[in-house]
FIROSE-124764 format. One record per residue (C-alpha): residue in one letter; x, y, z. Coordinates in steps of 0.2 Angstrom, whole numbers, plus 5000, padded with zeros to 4 digits. Layout:
N
AXYZ...
//
This chain:
764
M498349794822M496849754834T496649874848F496049874865W495250034871R495350064890V493750084892G492950174909L491150174919S490250334920A489350364937V487650384925A487950244914V488050124929A486450204936T485250234924M484750044922V483250064912G482449884901C482449824919S481549664925G480749674944G482449714957G483249794944V484049664932P483949694916A482749604905A484249524896C484749414911D482749334914K482949284897S484749214896E484149124913A482649064905I483149004888D483348834886L484648774870N484848594872A482748604867K483848664850A484948534849G484048384840D485448264834C486848394829T488348374841G489748504845L488348664849D488648764860L486948774872S487748864886K486748994892P487449154883Y487349304900G487349154912T486249144926R485249274930A486249344944V487749314935C487349424921A486649574931E488149584938K489149584921L487949724912K488249844926A489749884913C488349884901T487250054896T485250044895A485350054875E486549894877T485649774887D484149794874T485449734861L485749614873A484049574875T483649534857I485149444853V484249294865T482449344855C483749304839L484249104846E482349114853N481849084838L483148974830P482348814823T483148634829C484548574824S484748434811A486548354807A485948354789A485848544791R487148584801A488248724793T486648814793F486148804809F488048844814N487849024803R486449064812Q486449044828A488449144823A487249274814C486249324832Y487749394838A488149504823S487449654835V488949634848S490049734837G489149884843L489349884860S490749954871M492549854875G492049884891C490449794888K490949664879V492349614888A491249624905V489849494896F490849394885G492349384893T493649334877T494349414861P493549384846F491949404854P490649334847G490049374828E491849444826D493449364819G495349394822G495349554812F497049554802D498649614804A499649694788G500949754799P502449654803P502749544808P502049454794D500849334798A498849334801G498349264820R498449344838Q499549504837P500449574853S500249704865D500249864856G500249944875T498649904882G499349724890V499449694903V500749564904E502649594906L503749474897I505649454902A506449364888V508449304892A509549194881D511649124884E512349034873S511448874868G509348914874F508249054878A507449074897F505649144897A504549234913W503249334915S502149434925S500249504923G499749654928Q497949594933S497349414937G496049324925P495549154920V497049074911V496948894906K498548884897W499949024892E500149054871L502049094868T502249164848G503849174842F504549254825G506449224816A507249374811G507149374792A506249254778A507849114782D507049094798G505149084792G504249204801R502849174813L503749014821P502048884828E501448924844I501848834860Y500548804875I501148804893S499948714906P499348754918G498748954919S499748974937A501348954924R502349094924A504249034916Y504548934900E506248874892L506548854876A508348754868A508948874854P508548784836K509648804821P509748914808D509148794798G507848724806G508448594814T508548524834D510248524840A510648694847G510948824838G512248974838P512649144844M511649274839L510349164835A508949304835R507049304837Q505749384843Y503949324857F502649364865V501349304879A499549274879G498449204894V497049104883D495648964890N495148824884L494648894869G496148994865H495249144866Q496049294872V495949304893F495449454900G495749534918A494549504932P494449624946P495249594958D494749524977A494649644988G494949535001T495049545022P495249715029V496649695042V496249805058P497949815068D497749765088A497749885099G499649895103G500249825088C501649915078T502449895061N504049985066A505050045081I504350225084D502650145085C503350075102P503950155120P505950165116E506150035130K505349895118V505549805102C504349785089D504249615086L502949565075G501549655076A501649685094C503049795106K503849675116T505549685130Q507449625123S508549535134C510249585130Q511949565134A512549695141G514649755137G514549595125P514049565106V512949655100T511049545102C510249725103P509149825084F510149945077G509950135087Y509650035103T510949995117C510749855131E510449955148P511249845160G510049845175P508449795167M509849715153A508549745140C508849875123Q508350035124R507850135109Q509250295108F508350385092S506750455090D506050465074G506150265072G507250285055V505450225049I505350245029D503750305024A502850215009G501650365010T499750375004V498550254998T498050324979D496150294973A496450154961G494950194950A493650104943F494249954936I494549924919P494949754911L496249734899P497249584890L498249474898L499449484885S501349544882Q502449684869L503549594860V505149564865S506849514856V508349384862T509749354851T510849214860G512849204864V513949254879P512849334892G513149504892I513049644910S511349714912P511549894916E511449954937I509849964946P509850034962V509049984976G507950074983G508250244988F508850235007S510850165011A510949985015R512149875024R512249665023V511349605006D510749435001M509849364989V509049244980A508249224961I506649124958D506449144940S507149254926A505949384931R505549354949Q507049414962F507349434982I508449554991A508749575011L509649705017E509549825032Q508649995031E508450155041T508750015056Q507849875050L507549695043F507149725023G506749645006H506449714989F505449604979T505549614960S504349574946R505249634930R507049574932G507349744944K506449874935E505449934951L506849884965I507250084961N505750104970D505450084989T503850074992G503449994974S504449824979A504949844999S504349755010A504649725032I505349565037D505849605054P506149775062A507249705073G508149595066S509849595057R511049485045A509749405035K510349255026L509249185011A508549025003Y507248994991V506448814990P505848784972E504548614976S503548724990D503948904982T504548984998V505949105002F506749055019A507549185028C508749185045Y509349315057N509949355073F508649425081G509149485100R510249315111G509449215096V509049165079R507149185070I506749105054R505449165044R504549105027S503849205013H502649104999D502349224991Q503949274983G504549384997K503249494994T502349485011W503049395029G501649375036T501549355058D502349195058A503949135064V505049015074T506249095085L507848985093A508549075108P509349065125E508049005141E508049145151D508949095167G509449265173G511549265169F511249305150S512849235147S512149125133R511949165113F511349085097F512249205083D512649185064C511149085056S511649015036I510148915028A510048815012P508648725002W508248545008K506948405004N504948395006G504848595005G506048635021A507448685024I509248665032F510348815045A511748815052Y512048925069I513348945080E512548905099D513648985114D515348895107S514548735095V513948735077V512048665077V511148595060R509548575061T507848575048V506448665044S504848645037E503948735026A502648775039L504248835051T504148675061V505948635069P506048455077P506548445093L508548475098T509448295097A511548275101S511648245081D511348425078Y512748485086A513948445071F515448545080V515748565098S517448675101S518848595110P519648675125A521048805120D522448715119A523848705107G522948645090N521348625098I519748735088F518648855097S517548995099P516548935079Q515849065073H515349145051T514048995047A513948945029I512848815019A512548745002T511448574997L510848454984P509348384993G509148284978P510048194966R511448224954L511048274935D512548144932G511248024941G512548014957S511448024974G511348184982S510848235000V512448315002V512648465014H514048565017V514348695034G515848785032F516548915048T517749025052G518648975070T520149005079R521548885086A523048905096V524648895091G526048935100A525749085114G524749155101S522849105090D522549105074T520849085063E520948955050I519148915038Y518448735042G517048625034L515848475040Y515448365029S513748245026Q512948145014G511148035015S509948035028S510947985043G511348165050T512848135052F514048265048L516148245046G517548345050P517948505056E519148495040L520248635035I519748685022N521148795016Q522048635019S524148655008A525648565008T525748645026G524148595034G523448775033S524048975035G524649085047D523849235039P521949265044Q520449205034D518749225036F517149205028V516649055021T515549015006L514948874998T513948784983V513848594980D513948544959P512448474953R513148364940T514648274953G514048324968R515348394972G515848544984L516748714982A517348824994A518049004993Y518549125008S519449295013T521149305019F522149445023E523749405016L525449435021G525049565032A524749675016Y523249625005S521649535005S521649404992V520049274990Y520349064988V519548934983S519448774988L518948614979F518148454990V518648304988P517448154990T518648004987A518647865002A520847864997A521048065002G519848055017K518548155010K519648345012W519848505006V521248524997T521848714989G523448784982S524448934978D523648944958L521848954966T521849124971V521049254959F522749334960A523649184955K525349224940K525849164928Q527449224922T527249404922E525049404917Y523649384930P522349284922V520849294932F521249494933P522349554917A522349704918R523149704932Q525249744933V526449674943A526949834950D525049834957V524249804973W522649734972D521249684986A519949554985F518649494996S516949485000P516749274989S515049224985L514949074975T513348994965A512648864955T511448854941K510448704940N511548634923G513048644935K513948804928L514848874942F515549034945L516349134960S516049344964V517349454973V517349614974A519449694968G520249844965K521949914966R522749994981N523150184977G523850234992T522550225004V521150194992R520550034988D519650074968L518449944971R517349834960M516349674959Y516849534948L516049364940V517349224934G516649044931F517448884940D517448714930F517948564940A518948494923T519648624916T521548594919S522348744927P523848844918I524848844934G524448694944G523248524943L521248504939G519948624943W520048814936F519348974934L518649044917P519349164916P519349324913A518349394929V516849514920K516749644931L515049684935S514949854937D515750024938T514950094956R516050064967V515849944978L515849994998D517849995006P517349925024R518949985031P519649845041A520849865054S522649805051G522549615047V520849585048V519949505034P518749615026P516849615029N515649555015V514849695004S513949584993A512949424986I512849354969C511449204966T510649094953D508849054945T507948894941Q508248964926L510049024918S510249174927V511449234937Y511149404947G512249494958T511849644972F513349764984I513449874995Q513750044984G515050154992I515050344992G516350475000A518450514994M518950324998S517050234996E516950225016V515250255017E513750145013N512550205003T511050124993A511349904988I511649894968F510349754957V511149684943S511149534930R511849424919P511249424906
//
C-alpha cells in the first residue's frame, strides 16, 4: 500500500532558498513562467501543455516547501521539457514517453515538496503503486491512518447511508466511493461510484442482493467502503492551507457571556443590555437572574456567570497537506441496533432538543451553566463529550430552545424564549456558529409589563425558510421566517387561536406549542403544504378546570387554520385527567398527522397516548384516540409495547417525542419505567408506528412493538407535584438519510432527581 508521510518544514529549509533568480524567486519558477509548450504540440492532440509549476508568482509560493537541491531538480525538469521535439501525430506515443521521462526525477523529491508543487497522487513520473495485501485488487487503497476524511457508514434492512467530513479542505471536484464485497462470492472490489459536486458530503445506496441482482438485499449483507476526494482527472486531492480570514475584534463594552456585563444587564448577542421583566409573574429573566420590582429589570444573582471556559488556544504549527482519503469502514444490512451512549459535554444540562443533517452531522440545543448552548458533531457524536470541541453559544440570555433543520437552504433555525418575547436565530453551517443576526418578537414597552410572548416551536417550511408558532398572551400565533431572518408583518390571519372567556366549555390560557409540517408533495403523489399546530389549553369544567390537548390544522397556501380540535378526542369527548406536552409529526407518505401527549391517569401514574388525524371530509378533519393507543395498552395479561411489564407492576411513561424518516417510517420515543415505592426506574425507549398496522386490541393504526431501550443510563425524574404531568426531558429526530437520533437528560441521585449531562444515542 502506498504510504503518505507527514512532512514538516524546518525554518532552515524555508529560509535557505538558493538557486534563485532576482527577487529571491527560484530559477525553476522563471523557467516555468517562460516555457511555452504549445510550440511543442505540432499536429498532436490531448497533450498536457500547461506550465509545469504555474505562473512565476504561484510557483514561488509552492516552492517554499522545497529545499535548494529540490528547486534545482525542478529546474532541470523544465529544461528537459524545453528540449522536447515538436510532436507529430505519427510519433505521438514517443512524445508522451519522452515527456513522462522528464519527470522521472520527481520520485527523489520529499513528500512535502511533491504535494506542494503537484498537489495530487500519483505524481508525475510515478504510477499508483500496487497493494499486494487485502483487499486483493489493485487501484486506489484506503487511508493507512494519514488521511483526513472521516467516513460514517450505516445500514438498515435494505440499504446503506454514507456521510463524511474532512479535517482539511481541498480542490475536490468529486468523491470516489469504493466498496469491497465480504467474500469471493460477492466479487471482491466493487466498481467505483463517483459523487458530484465536490461539496457533497452524503450518499445513499440500495443494498444489492448477494447474487448481483438489483433488488434490495436481505439482512446481513456485509460490505466495506472508503471514500477519496479526487480532481477532474481522478487524481487524489490533498488538503490546502486554510484561509486565515479576518480576525474578529470585539467591540468595546461587548460580551460573550453574563459575567462580561454589569449585574443589572444581560449579555444580548455581544452587547450588554437592560432586559425588562415581570416581577412576580412568569419567569422572563435568564437563569441566574431575578426580576427587580423597582426598575422592572433583570438583575444577576451570581458572581461568576457560570461561564464555560474553553481553555487556551494552542499553536497549530505548520500546515501539513494530507490526503482527502478515509480509512476502510465495515457496514452490514439488517435491523438497526442502538449506538453506544455518548455524554454531551461535561456539564449538567436541561431542556434538550435536536436536529440531524445526515449520518455524520447532528446538532443538539440545551441549557448548560445558565446559558443556551448548541453542540455540533460531524462524526456521529464522537466529539460531543468534549465541550470545547463541540459547543457553540446560541444565546447567553435565552431558554427553552426548539430547533428545525431546513435541507433546502441547509439552515438550522432555533426559536426560544428571550425576556418577555421570543427570538429566532439561524446557522448556515449546521449549528457550528450563529453569528449575531436575530429576529426578536416582543411586546411593546408600554410601562405595564403585562404582555408576554413565549413557548415558541418551529418547523421547516418553503423556500428555505421555516414556520413557527408561539403564545402571545392568550392567543396562538403562527408566522413564517425566511432564511435571511425576515418575518412578514403580523396580520389578523396569523392568530390561529384566540382564547374565549373562562366559561363552561370554553378554551383559554394556551401554552406549550408544538408544530409539524410537510412543506412539499407527499410520497404517494398527493399535495403537501400541511401544517399541524398543537397546544395545551384549559377548559372550564363545572366549578373547576381541566387541561386538554388541542390541534390546529392548515393545508395549502391560504394559511387559514381549522380548529381547535381535541387531540385526545374519544367517545366521551376528552378526558377528565390532565394532559400536556403534545408532540407532532406528519407522515410523508400520506400527509396524515400523528400526535402524542402525556397524561396523568387516574391520579396515579403518567402515561403517553398517540392520536391519529383523520383528514376525510366525512370525519370533519378530526383527531381520534382510544384506550388501545396508550403505550401501556394491555391485551389480556400482556403489555405488547412493554412486554417486561407485569400486571401487578405500576409503570410511568412521559416525555413523548415523534419523528418521521424521509421514507415514511414513524417513530415515538418515551421515557418509561417501573415505580418502586417513590422511585421511578426510568429509561428512554423507542417504538415504531404505522397507520396501516391493525391494533390487536382496536382498529387500524398502531405501534410496531416492542419498544426498544435506547440506553441503560437512568433518565432524569423531574419529580412533578401530585397530579401534574411530568415535563419533557428527551427528544428524537431523523436525518435526511435513514437514521433516528435521541437525546435525554441523565438523572443522578437516589431518585434520579438531579440533572446531569445530556446523553446522545443513535439508531443504527
